[in-house]
C-alpha positions in Angstrom: -11.9 4.5 2.0 -8.5 4.3 3.7 -5.8 6.1 2.0 -2.3 7.5 2.0 -0.4 7.5 5.4 3.0 8.9 6.0 4.0 5.8 7.9 2.6 2.4 9.0 2.9 3.6 12.6 0.0 6.0 12.0 -2.7 3.3 11.2 -5.4 3.2 13.8 -6.7 -0.2 15.1 -10.0 0.4 13.2 -8.1 1.1 9.9 -5.9 -2.0 10.4 -9.0 -4.1 11.0 -10.7 -2.7 7.8 -7.5 -3.3 5.8 -7.2 -6.9 7.1 -10.8 -7.5 6.0 -10.6 -6.1 2.5 -9.4 -7.7 -0.7 -9.3 -4.5 -2.7 -6.0 -2.9 -1.6 -4.0 -0.9 -4.1 -0.6 0.9 -4.1 0.3 3.9 -6.2 3.9 5.1 -6.4 5.3 8.4 -7.6 5.9 8.9 -11.3 9.2 10.1 -12.7 8.3 13.7 -11.8 8.2 12.8 -8.1 5.0 14.8 -7.7 2.1 12.8 -9.1 1.1 9.2 -8.3 0.9 6.5 -11.0 -1.8 4.0 -11.7 -2.9 2.0 -8.7 -1.7 -1.6 -8.6 -3.6 -4.3 -6.7 -1.5 -5.8 -3.9 -1.8 -8.5 -1.3 -1.6 -7.5 2.3 -1.7 -8.9 5.8 -2.0 -7.2 9.2 0.1 -8.6 12.0 -0.3 -6.9 15.4 -0.2 -3.2 14.7 1.7 -3.4 11.4 0.5 -3.7 7.7 2.7 -5.8 5.4 2.3 -5.9 1.6 3.6 -8.4 -0.9 4.2 -8.2 -4.6 2.4 -11.0 -6.5 5.3 -11.4 -8.8 7.9 -11.1 -6.1 10.8 -8.7 -5.9 11.1 -8.4 -9.6 7.7 -6.6 -9.8 8.1 -3.0 -11.1 6.0 -1.5 -8.3 8.0 -3.3 -5.7 11.3 -2.1 -7.1 10.0 1.5 -7.2 8.6 1.2 -3.6 12.0 0.0 -2.3 13.7 2.8 -4.1 11.3 5.6 -3.2 10.4 4.4 0.3 7.0 5.9 0.0 3.7 5.5 -1.9 -0.1 5.8 -1.5 -2.2 2.9 -0.3 -6.0 2.9 -0.9 -8.6 0.3 0.1 -12.2 0.4 -1.0 -15.0 -0.1 1.5 -17.4 -3.1 0.9 
């Protein structure tokens, strides 16, 4: 399992490759208490070079996307095959 990084810059090449190959990527954002993570939401991602990009299925109006843009942080998890 790959999980929670402080910044996309800390992904290793092995982790980026594993993330690029999985279709089971989830993001969890902080709840209102700013201490606990909420329910994981399935997200689409793509790896380009040494960066991981994620996209909201429902676009910028998605609740998790709005929260991520406001909080500037979250937890990403990906299950191994």
